[in-house]
SENUKOL-878275 format. One record per atom (N, C-alpha, C): residue number from 1; residue in three letters; chain; atom name; x negated, y negated, z negated. Coordinates in Angstrom, 1 decimal. Each point is the difference from the previous one (the first is absolute). Example, Ala and Ser with C-alpha at 12.3 -4.5 7.8 and 13.67 -1.06 7.14 Angstrom:
<r n="1" res="Ala" chain="A" atom="N" c1="-13.2" c2="5.7" c3="-7.8"/>
<r n="1" res="Ala" chain="A" atom="CA" c1="0.9" c2="-1.2" c3="0.0"/>
<r n="1" res="Ala" chain="A" atom="C" c1="-0.9" c2="-1.2" c3="0.0"/>
<r n="2" res="Ser" chain="A" atom="N" c1="0.4" c2="-1.1" c3="0.7"/>
<r n="2" res="Ser" chain="A" atom="CA" c1="-0.9" c2="-1.1" c3="0.0"/>
<r n="2" res="Ser" chain="A" atom="C" c1="0.8" c2="-1.1" c3="-0.8"/>
END
This chain:
<r n="1" res="Unk" chain="A" atom="N" c1="137.3" c2="-80.6" c3="58.2"/>
<r n="1" res="Unk" chain="A" atom="CA" c1="-0.2" c2="1.4" c3="0.2"/>
<r n="1" res="Unk" chain="A" atom="C" c1="0.8" c2="0.8" c3="-1.0"/>
<r n="2" res="Unk" chain="A" atom="N" c1="0.7" c2="1.0" c3="0.5"/>
<r n="2" res="Unk" chain="A" atom="CA" c1="0.9" c2="0.8" c3="-0.9"/>
<r n="2" res="Unk" chain="A" atom="C" c1="-0.5" c2="1.4" c3="0.0"/>
<r n="3" res="Unk" chain="A" atom="N" c1="-0.1" c2="0.5" c3="-1.2"/>
<r n="3" res="Unk" chain="A" atom="CA" c1="-0.4" c2="1.4" c3="-0.3"/>
<r n="3" res="Unk" chain="A" atom="C" c1="1.2" c2="0.8" c3="-0.5"/>
<r n="4" res="Unk" chain="A" atom="N" c1="0.4" c2="1.0" c3="0.7"/>
<r n="4" res="Unk" chain="A" atom="CA" c1="1.1" c2="0.8" c3="-0.5"/>
<r n="4" res="Unk" chain="A" atom="C" c1="-0.5" c2="1.4" c3="-0.4"/>
<r n="5" res="Unk" chain="A" atom="N" c1="0.7" c2="0.6" c3="-1.0"/>
<r n="5" res="Unk" chain="A" atom="CA" c1="-0.3" c2="1.3" c3="-0.5"/>
<r n="5" res="Unk" chain="A" atom="C" c1="1.3" c2="0.8" c3="0.0"/>
<r n="6" res="Unk" chain="A" atom="N" c1="0.0" c2="1.1" c3="0.7"/>
<r n="6" res="Unk" chain="A" atom="CA" c1="1.1" c2="1.0" c3="0.0"/>
<r n="6" res="Unk" chain="A" atom="C" c1="-0.5" c2="1.2" c3="-0.7"/>
<r n="7" res="Unk" chain="A" atom="N" c1="0.7" c2="0.3" c3="-1.1"/>
<r n="7" res="Unk" chain="A" atom="CA" c1="-0.3" c2="1.2" c3="-0.8"/>
<r n="7" res="Unk" chain="A" atom="C" c1="1.0" c2="1.0" c3="0.1"/>
<r n="8" res="Unk" chain="A" atom="N" c1="-0.4" c2="1.3" c3="0.4"/>
<r n="8" res="Unk" chain="A" atom="CA" c1="0.9" c2="1.1" c3="0.2"/>
<r n="8" res="Unk" chain="A" atom="C" c1="-0.3" c2="1.1" c3="-0.9"/>
<r n="9" res="Unk" chain="A" atom="N" c1="0.9" c2="0.4" c3="-0.8"/>
<r n="9" res="Unk" chain="A" atom="CA" c1="-0.1" c2="1.2" c3="-0.8"/>
<r n="9" res="Unk" chain="A" atom="C" c1="0.7" c2="1.2" c3="0.8"/>
<r n="10" res="Unk" chain="A" atom="N" c1="-0.8" c2="1.0" c3="0.3"/>
<r n="10" res="Unk" chain="A" atom="CA" c1="0.5" c2="1.1" c3="0.9"/>
<r n="10" res="Unk" chain="A" atom="C" c1="0.0" c2="1.3" c3="-0.7"/>
<r n="11" res="Unk" chain="A" atom="N" c1="1.0" c2="0.8" c3="0.3"/>
<r n="11" res="Unk" chain="A" atom="CA" c1="0.2" c2="1.4" c3="-0.4"/>
<r n="11" res="Unk" chain="A" atom="C" c1="-0.2" c2="0.9" c3="1.2"/>
<r n="12" res="Unk" chain="A" atom="N" c1="-0.8" c2="1.0" c3="-0.1"/>
<r n="12" res="Unk" chain="A" atom="CA" c1="-0.3" c2="0.9" c3="1.2"/>
<r n="12" res="Unk" chain="A" atom="C" c1="0.4" c2="1.4" c3="-0.5"/>
<r n="13" res="Unk" chain="A" atom="N" c1="1.3" c2="0.3" c3="0.3"/>
<r n="13" res="Unk" chain="A" atom="CA" c1="0.5" c2="1.3" c3="-0.6"/>
<r n="13" res="Unk" chain="A" atom="C" c1="-0.7" c2="1.2" c3="0.6"/>
<r n="14" res="Unk" chain="A" atom="N" c1="-0.4" c2="0.0" c3="1.2"/>
<r n="14" res="Unk" chain="A" atom="CA" c1="-0.6" c2="1.2" c3="0.6"/>
<r n="14" res="Unk" chain="A" atom="C" c1="-1.5" c2="0.2" c3="-0.3"/>
<r n="15" res="Unk" chain="A" atom="N" c1="-0.6" c2="-0.9" c3="-0.7"/>
<r n="15" res="Unk" chain="A" atom="CA" c1="-1.4" c2="0.1" c3="-0.3"/>
<r n="15" res="Unk" chain="A" atom="C" c1="-0.2" c2="1.0" c3="-1.2"/>
<r n="16" res="Unk" chain="A" atom="N" c1="-0.7" c2="1.1" c3="0.4"/>
<r n="16" res="Unk" chain="A" atom="CA" c1="-0.3" c2="1.1" c3="-1.0"/>
<r n="16" res="Unk" chain="A" atom="C" c1="-1.4" c2="-0.1" c3="-0.5"/>
<r n="17" res="Unk" chain="A" atom="N" c1="-0.8" c2="-0.9" c3="0.5"/>
<r n="17" res="Unk" chain="A" atom="CA" c1="-1.4" c2="-0.2" c3="-0.5"/>
<r n="17" res="Unk" chain="A" atom="C" c1="-0.4" c2="-1.4" c3="0.3"/>
<r n="18" res="Unk" chain="A" atom="N" c1="-1.1" c2="-0.4" c3="-0.5"/>
<r n="18" res="Unk" chain="A" atom="CA" c1="-0.6" c2="-1.3" c3="0.3"/>
<r n="18" res="Unk" chain="A" atom="C" c1="-0.4" c2="-0.1" c3="1.5"/>
<r n="19" res="Unk" chain="A" atom="N" c1="-0.4" c2="1.1" c3="0.5"/>
<r n="19" res="Unk" chain="A" atom="CA" c1="-0.4" c2="0.0" c3="1.5"/>
<r n="19" res="Unk" chain="A" atom="C" c1="1.2" c2="-0.3" c3="0.8"/>
<r n="20" res="Unk" chain="A" atom="N" c1="1.2" c2="0.6" c3="-0.2"/>
<r n="20" res="Unk" chain="A" atom="CA" c1="1.2" c2="-0.3" c3="0.8"/>
<r n="20" res="Unk" chain="A" atom="C" c1="0.5" c2="-1.4" c3="-0.3"/>
<r n="21" res="Unk" chain="A" atom="N" c1="-0.2" c2="-0.5" c3="-1.2"/>
<r n="21" res="Unk" chain="A" atom="CA" c1="0.4" c2="-1.4" c3="-0.3"/>
<r n="21" res="Unk" chain="A" atom="C" c1="-0.9" c2="-1.0" c3="0.8"/>
<r n="22" res="Unk" chain="A" atom="N" c1="-1.3" c2="0.3" c3="0.0"/>
<r n="22" res="Unk" chain="A" atom="CA" c1="-0.9" c2="-0.9" c3="0.7"/>
<r n="22" res="Unk" chain="A" atom="C" c1="0.3" c2="0.0" c3="1.5"/>
<r n="23" res="Unk" chain="A" atom="N" c1="0.4" c2="1.1" c3="0.6"/>
<r n="23" res="Unk" chain="A" atom="CA" c1="0.4" c2="0.1" c3="1.4"/>
<r n="23" res="Unk" chain="A" atom="C" c1="1.2" c2="-0.9" c3="0.3"/>
<r n="24" res="Unk" chain="A" atom="N" c1="1.0" c2="0.0" c3="-0.9"/>
<r n="24" res="Unk" chain="A" atom="CA" c1="1.2" c2="-0.9" c3="0.2"/>
<r n="24" res="Unk" chain="A" atom="C" c1="-0.4" c2="-1.4" c3="-0.1"/>
<r n="25" res="Unk" chain="A" atom="N" c1="-0.8" c2="-0.4" c3="-1.0"/>
<r n="25" res="Unk" chain="A" atom="CA" c1="-0.4" c2="-1.3" c3="-0.3"/>
<r n="25" res="Unk" chain="A" atom="C" c1="-0.9" c2="-0.6" c3="1.1"/>
<r n="26" res="Unk" chain="A" atom="N" c1="-0.9" c2="0.9" c3="0.5"/>
<r n="26" res="Unk" chain="A" atom="CA" c1="-0.9" c2="-0.4" c3="1.1"/>
<r n="26" res="Unk" chain="A" atom="C" c1="0.8" c2="-0.3" c3="1.3"/>
<r n="27" res="Unk" chain="A" atom="N" c1="1.0" c2="0.8" c3="0.2"/>
<r n="27" res="Unk" chain="A" atom="CA" c1="0.9" c2="-0.2" c3="1.2"/>
<r n="27" res="Unk" chain="A" atom="C" c1="0.7" c2="-1.3" c3="-0.1"/>
<r n="28" res="Unk" chain="A" atom="N" c1="0.5" c2="-0.4" c3="-1.2"/>
<r n="28" res="Unk" chain="A" atom="CA" c1="0.7" c2="-1.3" c3="-0.2"/>
<r n="28" res="Unk" chain="A" atom="C" c1="-1.0" c2="-1.1" c3="0.2"/>
<r n="29" res="Unk" chain="A" atom="N" c1="-1.1" c2="0.1" c3="-0.6"/>
<r n="29" res="Unk" chain="A" atom="CA" c1="-1.0" c2="-1.1" c3="0.1"/>
<r n="29" res="Unk" chain="A" atom="C" c1="-0.5" c2="-0.2" c3="1.5"/>
<r n="30" res="Unk" chain="A" atom="N" c1="-0.1" c2="1.1" c3="0.8"/>
<r n="30" res="Unk" chain="A" atom="CA" c1="-0.3" c2="-0.1" c3="1.4"/>
<r n="30" res="Unk" chain="A" atom="C" c1="1.0" c2="-0.7" c3="0.8"/>
<r n="31" res="Unk" chain="A" atom="N" c1="1.3" c2="0.3" c3="-0.3"/>
<r n="31" res="Unk" chain="A" atom="CA" c1="1.1" c2="-0.7" c3="0.7"/>
<r n="31" res="Unk" chain="A" atom="C" c1="0.1" c2="-1.5" c3="-0.4"/>
<r n="32" res="Unk" chain="A" atom="N" c1="-0.5" c2="-0.3" c3="-1.2"/>
<r n="32" res="Unk" chain="A" atom="CA" c1="0.1" c2="-1.4" c3="-0.4"/>
<r n="32" res="Unk" chain="A" atom="C" c1="-1.1" c2="-0.9" c3="0.6"/>
<r n="33" res="Unk" chain="A" atom="N" c1="-1.0" c2="0.6" c3="0.6"/>
<r n="33" res="Unk" chain="A" atom="CA" c1="-1.1" c2="-0.7" c3="0.6"/>
<r n="33" res="Unk" chain="A" atom="C" c1="0.4" c2="-1.0" c3="1.1"/>
<r n="34" res="Unk" chain="A" atom="N" c1="1.1" c2="0.4" c3="0.7"/>
<r n="34" res="Unk" chain="A" atom="CA" c1="0.5" c2="-0.9" c3="1.1"/>
<r n="34" res="Unk" chain="A" atom="C" c1="0.5" c2="-1.3" c3="-0.4"/>
<r n="35" res="Unk" chain="A" atom="N" c1="0.3" c2="-0.1" c3="-1.4"/>
<r n="35" res="Unk" chain="A" atom="CA" c1="0.6" c2="-1.3" c3="-0.5"/>
<r n="35" res="Unk" chain="A" atom="C" c1="-1.2" c2="-0.9" c3="-0.5"/>
<r n="36" res="Unk" chain="A" atom="N" c1="-1.2" c2="0.4" c3="0.1"/>
<r n="36" res="Unk" chain="A" atom="CA" c1="-1.2" c2="-0.8" c3="-0.3"/>
<r n="36" res="Unk" chain="A" atom="C" c1="0.2" c2="-0.5" c3="-1.5"/>
<r n="37" res="Unk" chain="A" atom="N" c1="0.2" c2="1.0" c3="-0.9"/>
<r n="37" res="Unk" chain="A" atom="CA" c1="0.1" c2="-0.3" c3="-1.4"/>
<r n="37" res="Unk" chain="A" atom="C" c1="-1.1" c2="0.9" c3="-0.7"/>
<r n="38" res="Unk" chain="A" atom="N" c1="-0.2" c2="-0.3" c3="-1.3"/>
<r n="38" res="Unk" chain="A" atom="CA" c1="-0.9" c2="0.8" c3="-0.8"/>
<r n="38" res="Unk" chain="A" atom="C" c1="0.8" c2="0.9" c3="-0.9"/>
<r n="39" res="Unk" chain="A" atom="N" c1="-0.4" c2="1.3" c3="-0.1"/>
<r n="39" res="Unk" chain="A" atom="CA" c1="0.8" c2="0.9" c3="-0.8"/>
<r n="39" res="Unk" chain="A" atom="C" c1="-0.9" c2="0.7" c3="-1.0"/>
<r n="40" res="Unk" chain="A" atom="N" c1="0.4" c2="0.1" c3="-1.2"/>
<r n="40" res="Unk" chain="A" atom="CA" c1="-0.7" c2="0.7" c3="-1.1"/>
<r n="40" res="Unk" chain="A" atom="C" c1="0.9" c2="1.0" c3="-0.7"/>
<r n="41" res="Unk" chain="A" atom="N" c1="-0.5" c2="1.1" c3="-0.4"/>
<r n="41" res="Unk" chain="A" atom="CA" c1="0.7" c2="1.0" c3="-0.8"/>
<r n="41" res="Unk" chain="A" atom="C" c1="-0.4" c2="-0.1" c3="-1.4"/>
<r n="42" res="Unk" chain="A" atom="N" c1="0.9" c2="0.1" c3="-0.9"/>
<r n="42" res="Unk" chain="A" atom="CA" c1="-0.3" c2="0.1" c3="-1.4"/>
<r n="42" res="Unk" chain="A" atom="C" c1="-0.7" c2="1.4" c3="-0.2"/>
<r n="43" res="Unk" chain="A" atom="N" c1="-1.1" c2="0.0" c3="-0.6"/>
<r n="43" res="Unk" chain="A" atom="CA" c1="-0.7" c2="1.3" c3="-0.2"/>
<r n="43" res="Unk" chain="A" atom="C" c1="0.5" c2="0.7" c3="-1.2"/>
<r n="44" res="Unk" chain="A" atom="N" c1="0.8" c2="1.0" c3="0.3"/>
<r n="44" res="Unk" chain="A" atom="CA" c1="0.6" c2="0.9" c3="-1.0"/>
<r n="44" res="Unk" chain="A" atom="C" c1="-0.1" c2="1.4" c3="0.4"/>
<r n="45" res="Unk" chain="A" atom="N" c1="0.2" c2="0.9" c3="-0.9"/>
<r n="45" res="Unk" chain="A" atom="CA" c1="-0.2" c2="1.4" c3="0.3"/>
<r n="45" res="Unk" chain="A" atom="C" c1="1.4" c2="0.7" c3="-0.1"/>
<r n="46" res="Unk" chain="A" atom="N" c1="1.1" c2="-0.7" c3="0.2"/>
<r n="46" res="Unk" chain="A" atom="CA" c1="1.3" c2="0.6" c3="0.1"/>
<r n="46" res="Unk" chain="A" atom="C" c1="0.2" c2="0.5" c3="1.4"/>
<r n="47" res="Unk" chain="A" atom="N" c1="0.5" c2="1.2" c3="0.1"/>
<r n="47" res="Unk" chain="A" atom="CA" c1="0.2" c2="0.6" c3="1.3"/>
<r n="47" res="Unk" chain="A" atom="C" c1="1.1" c2="-0.6" c3="0.9"/>
<r n="48" res="Unk" chain="A" atom="N" c1="1.1" c2="-0.4" c3="-0.7"/>
<r n="48" res="Unk" chain="A" atom="CA" c1="1.2" c2="-0.5" c3="0.8"/>
<r n="48" res="Unk" chain="A" atom="C" c1="0.3" c2="-1.4" c3="-0.1"/>
<r n="49" res="Unk" chain="A" atom="N" c1="-0.8" c2="-0.8" c3="-0.7"/>
<r n="49" res="Unk" chain="A" atom="CA" c1="0.2" c2="-1.4" c3="-0.2"/>
<r n="49" res="Unk" chain="A" atom="C" c1="-1.2" c2="-0.9" c3="0.4"/>
<r n="50" res="Unk" chain="A" atom="N" c1="0.3" c2="-1.1" c3="0.6"/>
<r n="50" res="Unk" chain="A" atom="CA" c1="-1.1" c2="-0.9" c3="0.2"/>
<r n="50" res="Unk" chain="A" atom="C" c1="0.5" c2="-1.5" c3="0.1"/>
<r n="51" res="Unk" chain="A" atom="N" c1="-0.9" c2="-0.9" c3="-0.1"/>
<r n="51" res="Unk" chain="A" atom="CA" c1="0.4" c2="-1.4" c3="0.2"/>
<r n="51" res="Unk" chain="A" atom="C" c1="-0.9" c2="-0.6" c3="1.1"/>
<r n="52" res="Unk" chain="A" atom="N" c1="0.6" c2="-0.6" c3="1.0"/>
<r n="52" res="Unk" chain="A" atom="CA" c1="-0.7" c2="-0.7" c3="1.0"/>
<r n="52" res="Unk" chain="A" atom="C" c1="0.2" c2="-1.5" c3="-0.1"/>
<r n="53" res="Unk" chain="A" atom="N" c1="-1.1" c2="-0.7" c3="0.1"/>
<r n="53" res="Unk" chain="A" atom="CA" c1="0.0" c2="-1.5" c3="0.0"/>
<r n="53" res="Unk" chain="A" atom="C" c1="-0.4" c2="-0.5" c3="1.4"/>
<r n="54" res="Unk" chain="A" atom="N" c1="0.9" c2="-0.8" c3="0.6"/>
<r n="54" res="Unk" chain="A" atom="CA" c1="-0.2" c2="-0.5" c3="1.4"/>
<r n="54" res="Unk" chain="A" atom="C" c1="-0.2" c2="-1.5" c3="-0.2"/>
<r n="55" res="Unk" chain="A" atom="N" c1="-1.1" c2="-0.5" c3="0.5"/>
<r n="55" res="Unk" chain="A" atom="CA" c1="-0.3" c2="-1.5" c3="-0.1"/>
<r n="55" res="Unk" chain="A" atom="C" c1="0.0" c2="-0.6" c3="1.4"/>
<r n="56" res="Unk" chain="A" atom="N" c1="0.6" c2="-1.2" c3="0.1"/>
<r n="56" res="Unk" chain="A" atom="CA" c1="0.0" c2="-0.7" c3="1.3"/>
<r n="56" res="Unk" chain="A" atom="C" c1="-0.3" c2="-1.5" c3="-0.3"/>
<r n="57" res="Unk" chain="A" atom="N" c1="-0.9" c2="-0.5" c3="0.8"/>
<r n="57" res="Unk" chain="A" atom="CA" c1="-0.3" c2="-1.4" c3="-0.1"/>
<r n="57" res="Unk" chain="A" atom="C" c1="0.4" c2="-0.7" c3="1.3"/>
<r n="58" res="Unk" chain="A" atom="N" c1="0.8" c2="-1.1" c3="-0.1"/>
<r n="58" res="Unk" chain="A" atom="CA" c1="0.5" c2="-0.7" c3="1.2"/>
<r n="58" res="Unk" chain="A" atom="C" c1="0.2" c2="-1.5" c3="-0.4"/>
<r n="59" res="Unk" chain="A" atom="N" c1="0.3" c2="-0.8" c3="1.0"/>
<r n="59" res="Unk" chain="A" atom="CA" c1="0.4" c2="-1.4" c3="-0.1"/>
<r n="59" res="Unk" chain="A" atom="C" c1="1.5" c2="-0.2" c3="0.0"/>
<r n="60" res="Unk" chain="A" atom="N" c1="0.7" c2="1.0" c3="0.3"/>
<r n="60" res="Unk" chain="A" atom="CA" c1="1.5" c2="-0.1" c3="0.2"/>
<r n="60" res="Unk" chain="A" atom="C" c1="0.7" c2="1.0" c3="-0.8"/>
<r n="61" res="Unk" chain="A" atom="N" c1="0.9" c2="-0.5" c3="-0.9"/>
<r n="61" res="Unk" chain="A" atom="CA" c1="0.8" c2="0.8" c3="-0.9"/>
<r n="61" res="Unk" chain="A" atom="C" c1="0.9" c2="1.0" c3="0.8"/>
<r n="62" res="Unk" chain="A" atom="N" c1="0.6" c2="-0.5" c3="1.1"/>
<r n="62" res="Unk" chain="A" atom="CA" c1="0.9" c2="0.8" c3="0.8"/>
<r n="62" res="Unk" chain="A" atom="C" c1="-0.8" c2="1.2" c3="0.6"/>
<r n="63" res="Unk" chain="A" atom="N" c1="-1.2" c2="-0.2" c3="0.4"/>
<r n="63" res="Unk" chain="A" atom="CA" c1="-0.8" c2="1.1" c3="0.5"/>
<r n="63" res="Unk" chain="A" atom="C" c1="-0.3" c2="1.0" c3="-1.1"/>
<r n="64" res="Unk" chain="A" atom="N" c1="-0.3" c2="-0.5" c3="-1.2"/>
<r n="64" res="Unk" chain="A" atom="CA" c1="-0.2" c2="0.9" c3="-1.1"/>
<r n="64" res="Unk" chain="A" atom="C" c1="1.2" c2="0.9" c3="-0.3"/>
<r n="65" res="Unk" chain="A" atom="N" c1="1.1" c2="-0.6" c3="-0.1"/>
<r n="65" res="Unk" chain="A" atom="CA" c1="1.3" c2="0.8" c3="-0.3"/>
<r n="65" res="Unk" chain="A" atom="C" c1="0.3" c2="0.9" c3="1.2"/>
<r n="66" res="Unk" chain="A" atom="N" c1="-0.2" c2="-0.5" c3="1.2"/>
<r n="66" res="Unk" chain="A" atom="CA" c1="0.3" c2="0.9" c3="1.1"/>
<r n="66" res="Unk" chain="A" atom="C" c1="-0.9" c2="1.2" c3="0.1"/>
<r n="67" res="Unk" chain="A" atom="N" c1="-1.3" c2="-0.2" c3="-0.3"/>
<r n="67" res="Unk" chain="A" atom="CA" c1="-0.9" c2="1.1" c3="-0.1"/>
<r n="67" res="Unk" chain="A" atom="C" c1="0.3" c2="1.0" c3="-1.1"/>
<r n="68" res="Unk" chain="A" atom="N" c1="0.3" c2="-0.5" c3="-1.2"/>
<r n="68" res="Unk" chain="A" atom="CA" c1="0.4" c2="0.9" c3="-1.1"/>
<r n="68" res="Unk" chain="A" atom="C" c1="1.3" c2="0.7" c3="0.3"/>
<r n="69" res="Unk" chain="A" atom="N" c1="1.0" c2="-0.6" c3="0.7"/>
<r n="69" res="Unk" chain="A" atom="CA" c1="1.2" c2="0.6" c3="0.4"/>
<r n="69" res="Unk" chain="A" atom="C" c1="-0.2" c2="1.2" c3="0.9"/>
<r n="70" res="Unk" chain="A" atom="N" c1="-0.9" c2="-0.2" c3="1.0"/>
<r n="70" res="Unk" chain="A" atom="CA" c1="-0.4" c2="1.1" c3="0.9"/>
<r n="70" res="Unk" chain="A" atom="C" c1="-0.6" c2="1.1" c3="-0.7"/>
<r n="71" res="Unk" chain="A" atom="N" c1="-0.9" c2="-0.3" c3="-0.9"/>
<r n="71" res="Unk" chain="A" atom="CA" c1="-0.7" c2="1.0" c3="-0.8"/>
<r n="71" res="Unk" chain="A" atom="C" c1="1.0" c2="0.8" c3="-0.9"/>
<r n="72" res="Unk" chain="A" atom="N" c1="0.9" c2="-0.7" c3="-0.6"/>
<r n="72" res="Unk" chain="A" atom="CA" c1="1.0" c2="0.7" c3="-0.8"/>
<r n="72" res="Unk" chain="A" atom="C" c1="0.9" c2="0.9" c3="0.8"/>
<r n="73" res="Unk" chain="A" atom="N" c1="0.4" c2="-0.4" c3="1.2"/>
<r n="73" res="Unk" chain="A" atom="CA" c1="0.8" c2="0.8" c3="0.9"/>
<r n="73" res="Unk" chain="A" atom="C" c1="-0.8" c2="1.2" c3="0.4"/>
<r n="74" res="Unk" chain="A" atom="N" c1="-1.3" c2="-0.1" c3="0.3"/>
<r n="74" res="Unk" chain="A" atom="CA" c1="-0.8" c2="1.1" c3="0.4"/>
<r n="74" res="Unk" chain="A" atom="C" c1="-0.1" c2="1.0" c3="-1.2"/>
<r n="75" res="Unk" chain="A" atom="N" c1="-0.2" c2="-0.5" c3="-1.2"/>
<r n="75" res="Unk" chain="A" atom="CA" c1="-0.2" c2="0.9" c3="-1.1"/>
<r n="75" res="Unk" chain="A" atom="C" c1="1.4" c2="0.7" c3="-0.3"/>
<r n="76" res="Unk" chain="A" atom="N" c1="1.1" c2="-0.8" c3="0.0"/>
<r n="76" res="Unk" chain="A" atom="CA" c1="1.3" c2="0.6" c3="-0.3"/>
<r n="76" res="Unk" chain="A" atom="C" c1="0.4" c2="1.0" c3="1.1"/>
<r n="77" res="Unk" chain="A" atom="N" c1="-0.4" c2="-0.1" c3="1.2"/>
<r n="77" res="Unk" chain="A" atom="CA" c1="0.3" c2="1.0" c3="1.0"/>
<r n="77" res="Unk" chain="A" atom="C" c1="-0.8" c2="1.2" c3="0.0"/>
<r n="78" res="Unk" chain="A" atom="N" c1="-1.1" c2="0.1" c3="-0.8"/>
<r n="78" res="Unk" chain="A" atom="CA" c1="-0.8" c2="1.1" c3="-0.2"/>
<r n="78" res="Unk" chain="A" atom="C" c1="0.6" c2="1.1" c3="-0.8"/>
<r n="79" res="Unk" chain="A" atom="N" c1="0.3" c2="1.1" c3="0.5"/>
<r n="79" res="Unk" chain="A" atom="CA" c1="0.7" c2="1.1" c3="-0.7"/>
<r n="79" res="Unk" chain="A" atom="C" c1="-0.9" c2="0.7" c3="-1.0"/>
<r n="80" res="Unk" chain="A" atom="N" c1="-1.3" c2="-0.2" c3="0.0"/>
<r n="80" res="Unk" chain="A" atom="CA" c1="-0.9" c2="0.7" c3="-0.9"/>
<r n="80" res="Unk" chain="A" atom="C" c1="-0.1" c2="-0.7" c3="-1.4"/>
<r n="81" res="Unk" chain="A" atom="N" c1="0.5" c2="-1.2" c3="-0.1"/>
<r n="81" res="Unk" chain="A" atom="CA" c1="-0.1" c2="-0.8" c3="-1.2"/>
<r n="81" res="Unk" chain="A" atom="C" c1="1.3" c2="-0.6" c3="-0.5"/>
<r n="82" res="Unk" chain="A" atom="N" c1="0.1" c2="-0.2" c3="-1.3"/>
<r n="82" res="Unk" chain="A" atom="CA" c1="1.2" c2="-0.7" c3="-0.5"/>
<r n="82" res="Unk" chain="A" atom="C" c1="-0.6" c2="-1.3" c3="-0.7"/>
<r n="83" res="Unk" chain="A" atom="N" c1="0.6" c2="-1.1" c3="0.2"/>
<r n="83" res="Unk" chain="A" atom="CA" c1="-0.4" c2="-1.2" c3="-0.6"/>
<r n="83" res="Unk" chain="A" atom="C" c1="0.7" c2="-0.1" c3="-1.4"/>
<r n="84" res="Unk" chain="A" atom="N" c1="-0.8" c2="-0.1" c3="-1.0"/>
<r n="84" res="Unk" chain="A" atom="CA" c1="0.5" c2="-0.1" c3="-1.4"/>
<r n="84" res="Unk" chain="A" atom="C" c1="0.2" c2="-1.5" c3="-0.4"/>
<r n="85" res="Unk" chain="A" atom="N" c1="-1.0" c2="-0.8" c3="0.4"/>
<r n="85" res="Unk" chain="A" atom="CA" c1="0.0" c2="-1.4" c3="-0.4"/>
<r n="85" res="Unk" chain="A" atom="C" c1="-0.7" c2="-0.8" c3="1.1"/>
<r n="86" res="Unk" chain="A" atom="N" c1="0.5" c2="-1.2" c3="0.3"/>
<r n="86" res="Unk" chain="A" atom="CA" c1="-0.6" c2="-0.9" c3="1.0"/>
<r n="86" res="Unk" chain="A" atom="C" c1="0.0" c2="-1.4" c3="-0.6"/>
<r n="87" res="Unk" chain="A" atom="N" c1="-1.1" c2="-0.7" c3="0.1"/>
<r n="87" res="Unk" chain="A" atom="CA" c1="-0.1" c2="-1.3" c3="-0.5"/>
<r n="87" res="Unk" chain="A" atom="C" c1="-0.8" c2="-0.9" c3="0.9"/>
<r n="88" res="Unk" chain="A" atom="N" c1="0.5" c2="-1.3" c3="0.3"/>
<r n="88" res="Unk" chain="A" atom="CA" c1="-0.8" c2="-0.9" c3="0.8"/>
<r n="88" res="Unk" chain="A" atom="C" c1="-0.4" c2="-1.2" c3="-0.9"/>
<r n="89" res="Unk" chain="A" atom="N" c1="-1.2" c2="-0.4" c3="0.0"/>
<r n="89" res="Unk" chain="A" atom="CA" c1="-0.5" c2="-1.1" c3="-0.7"/>
<r n="89" res="Unk" chain="A" atom="C" c1="-0.7" c2="-1.0" c3="1.0"/>
<r n="90" res="Unk" chain="A" atom="N" c1="0.1" c2="-1.3" c3="-0.3"/>
<r n="90" res="Unk" chain="A" atom="CA" c1="-0.8" c2="-1.0" c3="0.7"/>
<r n="90" res="Unk" chain="A" atom="C" c1="-1.0" c2="-0.5" c3="-0.9"/>
<r n="91" res="Unk" chain="A" atom="N" c1="-1.3" c2="0.0" c3="0.4"/>
<r n="91" res="Unk" chain="A" atom="CA" c1="-1.0" c2="-0.4" c3="-0.9"/>
<r n="91" res="Unk" chain="A" atom="C" c1="-0.6" c2="-1.4" c3="0.5"/>
END
């Protein structure tokens, strides 16, 4: 069994309040549901920055990397956020 963790540090330039930031983050989390992964947000009170942790459990390493690649492409194509840092760990 392989557990993978994708950590994304995001900058949301258009967020002028915590409410607008939550709207963007909720939108991203909703789009990630189709990948059957778990998503958690670092609880912080910064308006324009957040960290998302995406966890995936699988039996196949290629499936894990394929899923994370699709997620990275989805996030990178989102015009409302900028990716500051991205890290993949196998646990």
